[in-house]
PDBQT receptor file of N, H, CA, C and O in Angstrom, charges set to zero:
ATOM      1  N   MET A   1      -8.674   2.536 -12.705  1.00  0.00    +0.000 N 
ATOM      2  CA  MET A   1      -7.795   1.535 -13.291  1.00  0.00    +0.000 C 
ATOM      3  C   MET A   1      -6.414   1.696 -12.664  1.00  0.00    +0.000 C 
ATOM      4  O   MET A   1      -5.897   2.808 -12.564  1.00  0.00    +0.000 OA
ATOM      5  N   GLU A   2      -5.826   0.595 -12.247  1.00  0.00    +0.000 N 
ATOM      6  H   GLU A   2      -6.245  -0.309 -12.328  1.00  0.00    +0.000 HD
ATOM      7  CA  GLU A   2      -4.518   0.622 -11.606  1.00  0.00    +0.000 C 
ATOM      8  C   GLU A   2      -3.413   0.714 -12.647  1.00  0.00    +0.000 C 
ATOM      9  O   GLU A   2      -3.422  -0.004 -13.647  1.00  0.00    +0.000 OA
ATOM     10  N   ARG A   3      -2.465   1.602 -12.401  1.00  0.00    +0.000 N 
ATOM     11  H   ARG A   3      -2.457   2.185 -11.589  1.00  0.00    +0.000 HD
ATOM     12  CA  ARG A   3      -1.325   1.706 -13.307  1.00  0.00    +0.000 C 
ATOM     13  C   ARG A   3      -0.281   0.695 -12.897  1.00  0.00    +0.000 C 
ATOM     14  O   ARG A   3      -0.115   0.400 -11.713  1.00  0.00    +0.000 OA
ATOM     15  N   ARG A   4       0.405   0.177 -13.857  1.00  0.00    +0.000 N 
ATOM     16  H   ARG A   4       0.270   0.416 -14.819  1.00  0.00    +0.000 HD
ATOM     17  CA  ARG A   4       1.453  -0.803 -13.576  1.00  0.00    +0.000 C 
ATOM     18  C   ARG A   4       2.797  -0.103 -13.449  1.00  0.00    +0.000 C 
ATOM     19  O   ARG A   4       3.077   0.871 -14.148  1.00  0.00    +0.000 OA
ATOM     20  N   GLU A   5       3.618  -0.614 -12.547  1.00  0.00    +0.000 N 
ATOM     21  H   GLU A   5       3.391  -1.405 -11.979  1.00  0.00    +0.000 HD
ATOM     22  CA  GLU A   5       4.966  -0.086 -12.344  1.00  0.00    +0.000 C 
ATOM     23  C   GLU A   5       5.873  -0.595 -13.462  1.00  0.00    +0.000 C 
ATOM     24  O   GLU A   5       5.509  -1.515 -14.194  1.00  0.00    +0.000 OA
ATOM     25  N   ALA A   6       7.044   0.002 -13.587  1.00  0.00    +0.000 N 
ATOM     26  H   ALA A   6       7.339   0.750 -12.992  1.00  0.00    +0.000 HD
ATOM     27  CA  ALA A   6       8.022  -0.460 -14.566  1.00  0.00    +0.000 C 
ATOM     28  C   ALA A   6       8.315  -1.928 -14.302  1.00  0.00    +0.000 C 
ATOM     29  O   ALA A   6       8.468  -2.327 -13.147  1.00  0.00    +0.000 OA
ATOM     30  N   GLY A   7       8.394  -2.725 -15.333  1.00  0.00    +0.000 N 
ATOM     31  H   GLY A   7       8.270  -2.401 -16.271  1.00  0.00    +0.000 HD
ATOM     32  CA  GLY A   7       8.632  -4.142 -15.161  1.00  0.00    +0.000 C 
ATOM     33  C   GLY A   7       7.360  -4.952 -15.375  1.00  0.00    +0.000 C 
ATOM     34  O   GLY A   7       7.423  -6.175 -15.506  1.00  0.00    +0.000 OA
ATOM     35  N   GLY A   8       6.203  -4.288 -15.412  1.00  0.00    +0.000 N 
ATOM     36  H   GLY A   8       6.152  -3.295 -15.306  1.00  0.00    +0.000 HD
ATOM     37  CA  GLY A   8       4.975  -4.963 -15.773  1.00  0.00    +0.000 C 
ATOM     38  C   GLY A   8       4.145  -5.537 -14.647  1.00  0.00    +0.000 C 
ATOM     39  O   GLY A   8       3.058  -6.052 -14.912  1.00  0.00    +0.000 OA
ATOM     40  N   SER A   9       4.595  -5.477 -13.402  1.00  0.00    +0.000 N 
ATOM     41  H   SER A   9       5.477  -5.059 -13.186  1.00  0.00    +0.000 HD
ATOM     42  CA  SER A   9       3.781  -6.048 -12.331  1.00  0.00    +0.000 C 
ATOM     43  C   SER A   9       3.213  -4.940 -11.458  1.00  0.00    +0.000 C 
ATOM     44  O   SER A   9       3.891  -3.954 -11.171  1.00  0.00    +0.000 OA
ATOM     45  N   ALA A  10       1.969  -5.108 -11.039  1.00  0.00    +0.000 N 
ATOM     46  H   ALA A  10       1.418  -5.909 -11.272  1.00  0.00    +0.000 HD
ATOM     47  CA  ALA A  10       1.310  -4.115 -10.190  1.00  0.00    +0.000 C 
ATOM     48  C   ALA A  10       1.771  -4.288  -8.750  1.00  0.00    +0.000 C 
ATOM     49  O   ALA A  10       1.989  -5.409  -8.292  1.00  0.00    +0.000 OA
ATOM     50  N   MET A  11       1.919  -3.174  -8.039  1.00  0.00    +0.000 N 
ATOM     51  H   MET A  11       1.742  -2.263  -8.411  1.00  0.00    +0.000 HD
ATOM     52  CA  MET A  11       2.330  -3.208  -6.642  1.00  0.00    +0.000 C 
ATOM     53  C   MET A  11       1.080  -3.186  -5.768  1.00  0.00    +0.000 C 
ATOM     54  O   MET A  11       0.174  -2.387  -6.008  1.00  0.00    +0.000 OA
ATOM     55  N   PRO A  12       1.020  -4.053  -4.758  1.00  0.00    +0.000 N 
ATOM     56  CA  PRO A  12      -0.127  -4.019  -3.844  1.00  0.00    +0.000 C 
ATOM     57  C   PRO A  12      -0.159  -2.714  -3.054  1.00  0.00    +0.000 C 
ATOM     58  O   PRO A  12       0.880  -2.110  -2.787  1.00  0.00    +0.000 OA
ATOM     59  N   ARG A  13      -1.349  -2.293  -2.689  1.00  0.00    +0.000 N 
ATOM     60  H   ARG A  13      -2.194  -2.783  -2.906  1.00  0.00    +0.000 HD
ATOM     61  CA  ARG A  13      -1.533  -1.101  -1.862  1.00  0.00    +0.000 C 
ATOM     62  C   ARG A  13      -1.916  -1.549  -0.458  1.00  0.00    +0.000 C 
ATOM     63  O   ARG A  13      -2.770  -2.418  -0.282  1.00  0.00    +0.000 OA
ATOM     64  N   TYR A  14      -1.282  -0.951   0.526  1.00  0.00    +0.000 N 
ATOM     65  H   TYR A  14      -0.589  -0.245   0.383  1.00  0.00    +0.000 HD
ATOM     66  CA  TYR A  14      -1.563  -1.254   1.919  1.00  0.00    +0.000 C 
ATOM     67  C   TYR A  14      -2.030   0.015   2.605  1.00  0.00    +0.000 C 
ATOM     68  O   TYR A  14      -1.454   1.084   2.406  1.00  0.00    +0.000 OA
ATOM     69  N   GLU A  15      -3.078  -0.104   3.416  1.00  0.00    +0.000 N 
ATOM     70  H   GLU A  15      -3.545  -0.973   3.578  1.00  0.00    +0.000 HD
ATOM     71  CA  GLU A  15      -3.610   1.049   4.133  1.00  0.00    +0.000 C 
ATOM     72  C   GLU A  15      -3.205   0.956   5.604  1.00  0.00    +0.000 C 
ATOM     73  O   GLU A  15      -3.262  -0.109   6.219  1.00  0.00    +0.000 OA
ATOM     74  N   TYR A  16      -2.798   2.099   6.144  1.00  0.00    +0.000 N 
ATOM     75  H   TYR A  16      -2.753   2.964   5.644  1.00  0.00    +0.000 HD
ATOM     76  CA  TYR A  16      -2.363   2.181   7.532  1.00  0.00    +0.000 C 
ATOM     77  C   TYR A  16      -3.011   3.384   8.203  1.00  0.00    +0.000 C 
ATOM     78  O   TYR A  16      -3.449   4.324   7.540  1.00  0.00    +0.000 OA
ATOM     79  N   HIS A  17      -3.064   3.334   9.530  1.00  0.00    +0.000 N 
ATOM     80  H   HIS A  17      -2.708   2.570  10.069  1.00  0.00    +0.000 HD
ATOM     81  CA  HIS A  17      -3.449   4.496  10.333  1.00  0.00    +0.000 C 
ATOM     82  C   HIS A  17      -2.197   4.926  11.077  1.00  0.00    +0.000 C 
ATOM     83  O   HIS A  17      -1.571   4.118  11.763  1.00  0.00    +0.000 OA
ATOM     84  N   CYS A  18      -1.825   6.201  10.943  1.00  0.00    +0.000 N 
ATOM     85  H   CYS A  18      -2.333   6.858  10.385  1.00  0.00    +0.000 HD
ATOM     86  CA  CYS A  18      -0.652   6.738  11.631  1.00  0.00    +0.000 C 
ATOM     87  C   CYS A  18      -1.100   7.241  13.000  1.00  0.00    +0.000 C 
ATOM     88  O   CYS A  18      -1.943   8.133  13.099  1.00  0.00    +0.000 OA
ATOM     89  N   GLU A  19      -0.533   6.667  14.044  1.00  0.00    +0.000 N 
ATOM     90  H   GLU A  19       0.152   5.943  13.963  1.00  0.00    +0.000 HD
ATOM     91  CA  GLU A  19      -0.884   7.072  15.408  1.00  0.00    +0.000 C 
ATOM     92  C   GLU A  19      -0.298   8.434  15.757  1.00  0.00    +0.000 C 
ATOM     93  O   GLU A  19      -0.830   9.123  16.627  1.00  0.00    +0.000 OA
ATOM     94  N   ALA A  20       0.773   8.831  15.105  1.00  0.00    +0.000 N 
ATOM     95  H   ALA A  20       1.206   8.271  14.399  1.00  0.00    +0.000 HD
ATOM     96  CA  ALA A  20       1.422  10.109  15.409  1.00  0.00    +0.000 C 
ATOM     97  C   ALA A  20       0.637  11.300  14.861  1.00  0.00    +0.000 C 
ATOM     98  O   ALA A  20       0.424  12.278  15.578  1.00  0.00    +0.000 OA
ATOM     99  N   CYS A  21       0.209  11.232  13.611  1.00  0.00    +0.000 N 
ATOM    100  H   CYS A  21       0.383  10.438  13.028  1.00  0.00    +0.000 HD
ATOM    101  CA  CYS A  21      -0.503  12.372  13.010  1.00  0.00    +0.000 C 
ATOM    102  C   CYS A  21      -1.995  12.098  12.794  1.00  0.00    +0.000 C 
ATOM    103  O   CYS A  21      -2.720  12.945  12.272  1.00  0.00    +0.000 OA
ATOM    104  N   ASN A  22      -2.449  10.897  13.202  1.00  0.00    +0.000 N 
ATOM    105  H   ASN A  22      -1.860  10.209  13.626  1.00  0.00    +0.000 HD
ATOM    106  CA  ASN A  22      -3.862  10.523  13.152  1.00  0.00    +0.000 C 
ATOM    107  C   ASN A  22      -4.446  10.591  11.738  1.00  0.00    +0.000 C 
ATOM    108  O   ASN A  22      -5.564  11.068  11.539  1.00  0.00    +0.000 OA
ATOM    109  N   ARG A  23      -3.676  10.111  10.764  1.00  0.00    +0.000 N 
ATOM    110  H   ARG A  23      -2.768   9.724  10.926  1.00  0.00    +0.000 HD
ATOM    111  CA  ARG A  23      -4.135  10.106   9.370  1.00  0.00    +0.000 C 
ATOM    112  C   ARG A  23      -4.146   8.692   8.824  1.00  0.00    +0.000 C 
ATOM    113  O   ARG A  23      -3.418   7.815   9.290  1.00  0.00    +0.000 OA
ATOM    114  N   LYS A  24      -4.990   8.495   7.826  1.00  0.00    +0.000 N 
ATOM    115  H   LYS A  24      -5.582   9.207   7.448  1.00  0.00    +0.000 HD
ATOM    116  CA  LYS A  24      -5.011   7.238   7.086  1.00  0.00    +0.000 C 
ATOM    117  C   LYS A  24      -4.086   7.418   5.890  1.00  0.00    +0.000 C 
ATOM    118  O   LYS A  24      -4.225   8.384   5.140  1.00  0.00    +0.000 OA
ATOM    119  N   VAL A  25      -3.151   6.504   5.707  1.00  0.00    +0.000 N 
ATOM    120  H   VAL A  25      -3.039   5.719   6.316  1.00  0.00    +0.000 HD
ATOM    121  CA  VAL A  25      -2.222   6.592   4.583  1.00  0.00    +0.000 C 
ATOM    122  C   VAL A  25      -2.265   5.300   3.778  1.00  0.00    +0.000 C 
ATOM    123  O   VAL A  25      -2.475   4.219   4.328  1.00  0.00    +0.000 OA
ATOM    124  N   THR A  26      -2.064   5.421   2.482  1.00  0.00    +0.000 N 
ATOM    125  H   THR A  26      -1.893   6.299   2.034  1.00  0.00    +0.000 HD
ATOM    126  CA  THR A  26      -2.011   4.278   1.583  1.00  0.00    +0.000 C 
ATOM    127  C   THR A  26      -0.618   4.222   0.989  1.00  0.00    +0.000 C 
ATOM    128  O   THR A  26      -0.130   5.204   0.430  1.00  0.00    +0.000 OA
ATOM    129  N   LEU A  27       0.025   3.060   1.114  1.00  0.00    +0.000 N 
ATOM    130  H   LEU A  27      -0.371   2.262   1.568  1.00  0.00    +0.000 HD
ATOM    131  CA  LEU A  27       1.374   2.878   0.596  1.00  0.00    +0.000 C 
ATOM    132  C   LEU A  27       1.383   1.769  -0.436  1.00  0.00    +0.000 C 
ATOM    133  O   LEU A  27       0.705   0.754  -0.281  1.00  0.00    +0.000 OA
ATOM    134  N   ARG A  28       2.158   1.972  -1.495  1.00  0.00    +0.000 N 
ATOM    135  H   ARG A  28       2.709   2.797  -1.621  1.00  0.00    +0.000 HD
ATOM    136  CA  ARG A  28       2.353   0.940  -2.517  1.00  0.00    +0.000 C 
ATOM    137  C   ARG A  28       3.679   0.267  -2.219  1.00  0.00    +0.000 C 
ATOM    138  O   ARG A  28       4.743   0.866  -2.379  1.00  0.00    +0.000 OA
ATOM    139  N   LEU A  29       3.607  -0.980  -1.786  1.00  0.00    +0.000 N 
ATOM    140  H   LEU A  29       2.744  -1.467  -1.656  1.00  0.00    +0.000 HD
ATOM    141  CA  LEU A  29       4.800  -1.734  -1.404  1.00  0.00    +0.000 C 
ATOM    142  C   LEU A  29       4.771  -3.099  -2.072  1.00  0.00    +0.000 C 
ATOM    143  O   LEU A  29       3.704  -3.673  -2.289  1.00  0.00    +0.000 OA
ATOM    144  N   SER A  30       5.945  -3.609  -2.394  1.00  0.00    +0.000 N 
ATOM    145  H   SER A  30       6.811  -3.142  -2.218  1.00  0.00    +0.000 HD
ATOM    146  CA  SER A  30       6.002  -4.991  -2.869  1.00  0.00    +0.000 C 
ATOM    147  C   SER A  30       5.725  -5.887  -1.659  1.00  0.00    +0.000 C 
ATOM    148  O   SER A  30       5.821  -5.432  -0.520  1.00  0.00    +0.000 OA
ATOM    149  N   VAL A  31       5.392  -7.127  -1.893  1.00  0.00    +0.000 N 
ATOM    150  H   VAL A  31       5.315  -7.497  -2.818  1.00  0.00    +0.000 HD
ATOM    151  CA  VAL A  31       5.131  -8.054  -0.799  1.00  0.00    +0.000 C 
ATOM    152  C   VAL A  31       6.390  -8.189   0.064  1.00  0.00    +0.000 C 
ATOM    153  O   VAL A  31       6.288  -8.256   1.289  1.00  0.00    +0.000 OA
ATOM    154  N   THR A  32       7.557  -8.229  -0.549  1.00  0.00    +0.000 N 
ATOM    155  H   THR A  32       7.639  -8.174  -1.544  1.00  0.00    +0.000 HD
ATOM    156  CA  THR A  32       8.818  -8.328   0.185  1.00  0.00    +0.000 C 
ATOM    157  C   THR A  32       9.033  -7.104   1.059  1.00  0.00    +0.000 C 
ATOM    158  O   THR A  32       9.409  -7.245   2.223  1.00  0.00    +0.000 OA
ATOM    159  N   GLN A  33       8.807  -5.907   0.533  1.00  0.00    +0.000 N 
ATOM    160  H   GLN A  33       8.502  -5.792  -0.413  1.00  0.00    +0.000 HD
ATOM    161  CA  GLN A  33       8.954  -4.684   1.325  1.00  0.00    +0.000 C 
ATOM    162  C   GLN A  33       7.989  -4.690   2.502  1.00  0.00    +0.000 C 
ATOM    163  O   GLN A  33       8.356  -4.303   3.612  1.00  0.00    +0.000 OA
ATOM    164  N   HIS A  34       6.767  -5.124   2.266  1.00  0.00    +0.000 N 
ATOM    165  H   HIS A  34       6.469  -5.438   1.365  1.00  0.00    +0.000 HD
ATOM    166  CA  HIS A  34       5.748  -5.154   3.310  1.00  0.00    +0.000 C 
ATOM    167  C   HIS A  34       6.143  -6.108   4.436  1.00  0.00    +0.000 C 
ATOM    168  O   HIS A  34       5.943  -5.802   5.611  1.00  0.00    +0.000 OA
ATOM    169  N   GLU A  35       6.703  -7.258   4.076  1.00  0.00    +0.000 N 
ATOM    170  H   GLU A  35       6.866  -7.506   3.121  1.00  0.00    +0.000 HD
ATOM    171  CA  GLU A  35       7.069  -8.267   5.068  1.00  0.00    +0.000 C 
ATOM    172  C   GLU A  35       8.331  -7.905   5.842  1.00  0.00    +0.000 C 
ATOM    173  O   GLU A  35       8.417  -8.198   7.035  1.00  0.00    +0.000 OA
ATOM    174  N   LYS A  36       9.311  -7.277   5.198  1.00  0.00    +0.000 N 
ATOM    175  H   LYS A  36       9.241  -7.039   4.229  1.00  0.00    +0.000 HD
ATOM    176  CA  LYS A  36      10.609  -7.019   5.826  1.00  0.00    +0.000 C 
ATOM    177  C   LYS A  36      10.707  -5.676   6.539  1.00  0.00    +0.000 C 
ATOM    178  O   LYS A  36      11.199  -5.609   7.665  1.00  0.00    +0.000 OA
ATOM    179  N   ALA A  37      10.254  -4.626   5.909  1.00  0.00    +0.000 N 
ATOM    180  H   ALA A  37       9.855  -4.680   4.994  1.00  0.00    +0.000 HD
ATOM    181  CA  ALA A  37      10.486  -3.275   6.426  1.00  0.00    +0.000 C 
ATOM    182  C   ALA A  37       9.306  -2.776   7.245  1.00  0.00    +0.000 C 
ATOM    183  O   ALA A  37       8.160  -3.169   7.027  1.00  0.00    +0.000 OA
ATOM    184  N   ARG A  38       9.610  -1.921   8.171  1.00  0.00    +0.000 N 
ATOM    185  H   ARG A  38      10.541  -1.602   8.348  1.00  0.00    +0.000 HD
ATOM    186  CA  ARG A  38       8.569  -1.210   8.933  1.00  0.00    +0.000 C 
ATOM    187  C   ARG A  38       8.384   0.120   8.224  1.00  0.00    +0.000 C 
ATOM    188  O   ARG A  38       9.237   1.000   8.343  1.00  0.00    +0.000 OA
ATOM    189  N   PRO A  39       7.262   0.293   7.470  1.00  0.00    +0.000 N 
ATOM    190  CA  PRO A  39       7.099   1.524   6.692  1.00  0.00    +0.000 C 
ATOM    191  C   PRO A  39       6.919   2.752   7.577  1.00  0.00    +0.000 C 
ATOM    192  O   PRO A  39       6.498   2.648   8.729  1.00  0.00    +0.000 OA
ATOM    193  N   ALA A  40       7.242   3.900   7.025  1.00  0.00    +0.000 N 
ATOM    194  H   ALA A  40       7.585   3.984   6.089  1.00  0.00    +0.000 HD
ATOM    195  CA  ALA A  40       7.080   5.179   7.718  1.00  0.00    +0.000 C 
ATOM    196  C   ALA A  40       5.948   5.965   7.072  1.00  0.00    +0.000 C 
ATOM    197  O   ALA A  40       5.670   5.811   5.883  1.00  0.00    +0.000 OA
ATOM    198  N   CYS A  41       5.306   6.797   7.860  1.00  0.00    +0.000 N 
ATOM    199  H   CYS A  41       5.532   6.921   8.826  1.00  0.00    +0.000 HD
ATOM    200  CA  CYS A  41       4.232   7.651   7.372  1.00  0.00    +0.000 C 
ATOM    201  C   CYS A  41       4.805   8.685   6.397  1.00  0.00    +0.000 C 
ATOM    202  O   CYS A  41       5.760   9.384   6.739  1.00  0.00    +0.000 OA
ATOM    203  N   PRO A  42       4.238   8.793   5.189  1.00  0.00    +0.000 N 
ATOM    204  CA  PRO A  42       4.750   9.780   4.235  1.00  0.00    +0.000 C 
ATOM    205  C   PRO A  42       4.427  11.222   4.656  1.00  0.00    +0.000 C 
ATOM    206  O   PRO A  42       5.042  12.158   4.144  1.00  0.00    +0.000 OA
ATOM    207  N   LYS A  43       3.485  11.415   5.567  1.00  0.00    +0.000 N 
ATOM    208  H   LYS A  43       2.985  10.655   5.983  1.00  0.00    +0.000 HD
ATOM    209  CA  LYS A  43       3.104  12.765   6.014  1.00  0.00    +0.000 C 
ATOM    210  C   LYS A  43       4.028  13.291   7.099  1.00  0.00    +0.000 C 
ATOM    211  O   LYS A  43       4.492  14.429   7.024  1.00  0.00    +0.000 OA
ATOM    212  N   CYS A  44       4.305  12.452   8.130  1.00  0.00    +0.000 N 
ATOM    213  H   CYS A  44       3.928  11.528   8.191  1.00  0.00    +0.000 HD
ATOM    214  CA  CYS A  44       5.074  12.943   9.278  1.00  0.00    +0.000 C 
ATOM    215  C   CYS A  44       6.367  12.169   9.532  1.00  0.00    +0.000 C 
ATOM    216  O   CYS A  44       7.193  12.606  10.334  1.00  0.00    +0.000 OA
ATOM    217  N   GLY A  45       6.561  11.018   8.858  1.00  0.00    +0.000 N 
ATOM    218  H   GLY A  45       5.890  10.663   8.207  1.00  0.00    +0.000 HD
ATOM    219  CA  GLY A  45       7.783  10.238   9.020  1.00  0.00    +0.000 C 
ATOM    220  C   GLY A  45       7.763   9.241  10.166  1.00  0.00    +0.000 C 
ATOM    221  O   GLY A  45       8.727   8.497  10.348  1.00  0.00    +0.000 OA
ATOM    222  N   SER A  46       6.687   9.208  10.942  1.00  0.00    +0.000 N 
ATOM    223  H   SER A  46       5.903   9.812  10.794  1.00  0.00    +0.000 HD
ATOM    224  CA  SER A  46       6.587   8.290  12.077  1.00  0.00    +0.000 C 
ATOM    225  C   SER A  46       6.466   6.848  11.598  1.00  0.00    +0.000 C 
ATOM    226  O   SER A  46       5.915   6.581  10.530  1.00  0.00    +0.000 OA
ATOM    227  N   LYS A  47       6.984   5.928  12.396  1.00  0.00    +0.000 N 
ATOM    228  H   LYS A  47       7.432   6.145  13.264  1.00  0.00    +0.000 HD
ATOM    229  CA  LYS A  47       6.837   4.507  12.089  1.00  0.00    +0.000 C 
ATOM    230  C   LYS A  47       5.761   3.865  12.950  1.00  0.00    +0.000 C 
ATOM    231  O   LYS A  47       5.664   2.640  13.024  1.00  0.00    +0.000 OA
ATOM    232  N   LYS A  48       4.949   4.698  13.603  1.00  0.00    +0.000 N 
ATOM    233  H   LYS A  48       5.028   5.693  13.543  1.00  0.00    +0.000 HD
ATOM    234  CA  LYS A  48       3.860   4.203  14.432  1.00  0.00    +0.000 C 
ATOM    235  C   LYS A  48       2.617   3.997  13.575  1.00  0.00    +0.000 C 
ATOM    236  O   LYS A  48       1.618   4.699  13.731  1.00  0.00    +0.000 OA
ATOM    237  N   LEU A  49       2.692   3.029  12.671  1.00  0.00    +0.000 N 
ATOM    238  H   LEU A  49       3.504   2.459  12.544  1.00  0.00    +0.000 HD
ATOM    239  CA  LEU A  49       1.598   2.739  11.757  1.00  0.00    +0.000 C 
ATOM    240  C   LEU A  49       0.915   1.442  12.159  1.00  0.00    +0.000 C 
ATOM    241  O   LEU A  49       1.569   0.462  12.516  1.00  0.00    +0.000 OA
ATOM    242  N   THR A  50      -0.400   1.453  12.094  1.00  0.00    +0.000 N 
ATOM    243  H   THR A  50      -0.931   2.249  11.803  1.00  0.00    +0.000 HD
ATOM    244  CA  THR A  50      -1.197   0.259  12.323  1.00  0.00    +0.000 C 
ATOM    245  C   THR A  50      -1.864  -0.095  11.007  1.00  0.00    +0.000 C 
ATOM    246  O   THR A  50      -2.567   0.726  10.417  1.00  0.00    +0.000 OA
ATOM    247  N   GLN A  51      -1.641  -1.331  10.544  1.00  0.00    +0.000 N 
ATOM    248  H   GLN A  51      -1.070  -1.998  11.023  1.00  0.00    +0.000 HD
ATOM    249  CA  GLN A  51      -2.222  -1.727   9.269  1.00  0.00    +0.000 C 
ATOM    250  C   GLN A  51      -3.728  -1.889   9.410  1.00  0.00    +0.000 C 
ATOM    251  O   GLN A  51      -4.211  -2.466  10.384  1.00  0.00    +0.000 OA
ATOM    252  N   LEU A  52      -4.466  -1.374   8.427  1.00  0.00    +0.000 N 
ATOM    253  H   LEU A  52      -4.072  -0.905   7.636  1.00  0.00    +0.000 HD
ATOM    254  CA  LEU A  52      -5.918  -1.470   8.394  1.00  0.00    +0.000 C 
ATOM    255  C   LEU A  52      -6.336  -2.618   7.488  1.00  0.00    +0.000 C 
ATOM    256  O   LEU A  52      -5.634  -2.963   6.538  1.00  0.00    +0.000 OA
ATOM    257  N   ILE A  53      -7.469  -3.195   7.788  1.00  0.00    +0.000 N 
ATOM    258  H   ILE A  53      -8.039  -2.915   8.560  1.00  0.00    +0.000 HD
ATOM    259  CA  ILE A  53      -8.025  -4.221   6.912  1.00  0.00    +0.000 C 
ATOM    260  C   ILE A  53      -8.784  -3.500   5.818  1.00  0.00    +0.000 C 
ATOM    261  O   ILE A  53      -9.654  -2.675   6.096  1.00  0.00    +0.000 OA
ATOM    262  N   SER A  54      -8.457  -3.807   4.582  1.00  0.00    +0.000 N 
ATOM    263  H   SER A  54      -7.750  -4.478   4.356  1.00  0.00    +0.000 HD
ATOM    264  CA  SER A  54      -9.096  -3.125   3.460  1.00  0.00    +0.000 C 
ATOM    265  C   SER A  54      -9.438  -4.119   2.370  1.00  0.00    +0.000 C 
ATOM    266  O   SER A  54      -8.929  -5.239   2.345  1.00  0.00    +0.000 OA
ATOM    267  N   SER A  55     -10.305  -3.696   1.475  1.00  0.00    +0.000 N 
ATOM    268  H   SER A  55     -10.719  -2.786   1.495  1.00  0.00    +0.000 HD
ATOM    269  CA  SER A  55     -10.684  -4.534   0.351  1.00  0.00    +0.000 C 
ATOM    270  C   SER A  55      -9.606  -4.453  -0.725  1.00  0.00    +0.000 C 
ATOM    271  O   SER A  55      -8.716  -3.604  -0.659  1.00  0.00    +0.000 OA
ATOM    272  N   PHE A  56      -9.687  -5.318  -1.689  1.00  0.00    +0.000 N 
ATOM    273  H   PHE A  56     -10.409  -6.007  -1.742  1.00  0.00    +0.000 HD
ATOM    274  CA  PHE A  56      -8.728  -5.268  -2.784  1.00  0.00    +0.000 C 
ATOM    275  C   PHE A  56      -9.460  -5.370  -4.112  1.00  0.00    +0.000 C 
ATOM    276  O   PHE A  56     -10.587  -5.858  -4.195  1.00  0.00    +0.000 OA
ATOM    277  N   LEU A  57      -8.782  -4.892  -5.146  1.00  0.00    +0.000 N 
ATOM    278  H   LEU A  57      -7.867  -4.495  -5.078  1.00  0.00    +0.000 HD
ATOM    279  CA  LEU A  57      -9.315  -4.965  -6.502  1.00  0.00    +0.000 C 
ATOM    280  C   LEU A  57      -8.386  -5.827  -7.339  1.00  0.00    +0.000 C 
ATOM    281  O   LEU A  57      -7.177  -5.865  -7.109  1.00  0.00    +0.000 OA
ATOM    282  N   THR A  58      -8.952  -6.503  -8.291  1.00  0.00    +0.000 N 
ATOM    283  H   THR A  58      -9.934  -6.472  -8.478  1.00  0.00    +0.000 HD
ATOM    284  CA  THR A  58      -8.138  -7.269  -9.207  1.00  0.00    +0.000 C 
ATOM    285  C   THR A  58      -8.566  -6.939 -10.632  1.00  0.00    +0.000 C 
ATOM    286  O   THR A  58      -9.731  -6.642 -10.898  1.00  0.00    +0.000 OA
ATOM    287  N   GLN A  59      -7.610  -6.997 -11.525  1.00  0.00    +0.000 N 
ATOM    288  H   GLN A  59      -6.664  -7.238 -11.309  1.00  0.00    +0.000 HD
ATOM    289  CA  GLN A  59      -7.908  -6.694 -12.920  1.00  0.00    +0.000 C 
ATOM    290  C   GLN A  59      -7.795  -7.982 -13.713  1.00  0.00    +0.000 C 
ATOM    291  O   GLN A  59      -6.770  -8.663 -13.657  1.00  0.00    +0.000 OA
ATOM    292  N   THR A  60      -8.826  -8.314 -14.440  1.00  0.00    +0.000 N 
ATOM    293  H   THR A  60      -9.658  -7.762 -14.486  1.00  0.00    +0.000 HD
ATOM    294  CA  THR A  60      -8.815  -9.506 -15.283  1.00  0.00    +0.000 C 
ATOM    295  C   THR A  60      -8.970  -9.095 -16.731  1.00  0.00    +0.000 C 
ATOM    296  O   THR A  60      -9.372  -7.970 -17.029  1.00  0.00    +0.000 OA
ATOM    297  N   SER A  61      -8.655  -9.998 -17.615  1.00  0.00    +0.000 N 
ATOM    298  H   SER A  61      -8.329 -10.911 -17.372  1.00  0.00    +0.000 HD
ATOM    299  CA  SER A  61      -8.799  -9.680 -19.037  1.00  0.00    +0.000 C 
ATOM    300  C   SER A  61     -10.278  -9.627 -19.398  1.00  0.00    +0.000 C 
ATOM    301  O   SER A  61     -11.107 -10.346 -18.840  1.00  0.00    +0.000 OA
ATOM    302  N   ARG A  62     -10.575  -8.754 -20.345  1.00  0.00    +0.000 N 
ATOM    303  H   ARG A  62      -9.902  -8.170 -20.797  1.00  0.00    +0.000 HD
ATOM    304  CA  ARG A  62     -11.954  -8.638 -20.817  1.00  0.00    +0.000 C 
ATOM    305  C   ARG A  62     -12.184  -9.611 -21.958  1.00  0.00    +0.000 C 
ATOM    306  O   ARG A  62     -11.302  -9.866 -22.778  1.00  0.00    +0.000 OA
ATOM    307  N   LYS A  63     -13.387 -10.143 -21.985  1.00  0.00    +0.000 N 
ATOM    308  H   LYS A  63     -14.103  -9.936 -21.318  1.00  0.00    +0.000 HD
ATOM    309  CA  LYS A  63     -13.771 -10.983 -23.106  1.00  0.00    +0.000 C 
ATOM    310  C   LYS A  63     -14.454 -10.116 -24.144  1.00  0.00    +0.000 C 
ATOM    311  O   LYS A  63     -15.265  -9.252 -23.809  1.00  0.00    +0.000 OA
ATOM    312  N   ALA A  64     -14.126 -10.346 -25.389  1.00  0.00    +0.000 N 
ATOM    313  H   ALA A  64     -13.467 -11.047 -25.661  1.00  0.00    +0.000 HD
ATOM    314  CA  ALA A  64     -14.679  -9.516 -26.473  1.00  0.00    +0.000 C 
ATOM    315  C   ALA A  64     -16.108  -9.813 -26.755  1.00  0.00    +0.000 C 
ATOM    316  O   ALA A  64     -16.704  -9.195 -27.638  1.00  0.00    +0.000 OA
TER     317      ALA A  64
């Protein structure tokens, strides 16, 4: 189950491959952050990230 950030909206998760340290990293970024900023690898700090195509999950209300 995805936890919601303060403010009530869930942040999308983006998966990247870091070319510098050869790791797969998952970052939680707002759509604006994803579009504007070039994210850095949380492991090594490199900005040599390639975005991976990944699946997504959505949460809907349950019917009683």
